[in-house]
N, C-alpha and C positions, 0 to 999 in steps of 0.2 A: 162406522163399520157397516158394511153391506149385509143384507139379510142372509146371503149365502154363507158368509163368514160366521155369523151368529149361530146358524144351524150347525155348521161344522164344529164350532166350539162346544155346543150343547151335546152333540153326538160323541165327541171326544170325552167329555166329562162323564157321560152316561156309560160309555164303554169302560173307562177306568174304574168306575164304581162297581160295575157288574163283575169285572175281573177280580177286584179286591174282595167283594162279597163271596164270590165263588171260591177263591183261594182260602179265605177265612173259614168258610163252612167245611171245606175239604180238610183243612188242618184240625178243626175242632172235632170232626167225626172220623178221624183216621183210625182210631182204635176200634170203633164199631163197624167201620166199612173200609178195610184196608184195600179191597179190590179197586175202589174208586181212586185211591192214591196211586196205586201201581198202574192203573190204566192211564194216568197222566204221565207218570214217570217212564213207562215202557218205551215211548218213542225215543228217549235218550239212549244213546249207544251203550252197548254192554260194557265197553271199556270205561266209559265215563261213569256209569252206574257203579261198577266195581271199585273204581278209584274213590268215589264219593263215600261208599259204604266203608271202604278200608280206612279212609282218613277219620271217619266217625268212630269206628271201633278202636282204632289205634289211640285215639284221645281218651276213650273210656277205660280200656284195659291197660294195665301196666305190666311190665316185664316182671316175672316171678324171680325172686332172688332166693337161691338155695339157703336153707337155714342150718346146714351141717357145719361142724367146726373142725 
């Protein structure tokens, strides 16, 4: 393998590790620093964000069934 390919592979590995570490720290600190999370999410379109939140809350909350007889 040539030196250029070796350097490219090293750079790719370092980039993946940095992204993984950043996302891990972001997820770990989301309760203490929600602005950091929403700063990353904000470039996502409003429709996409609304659909994502809707699907999450739909899975958490169930339909209330009336208890009258």
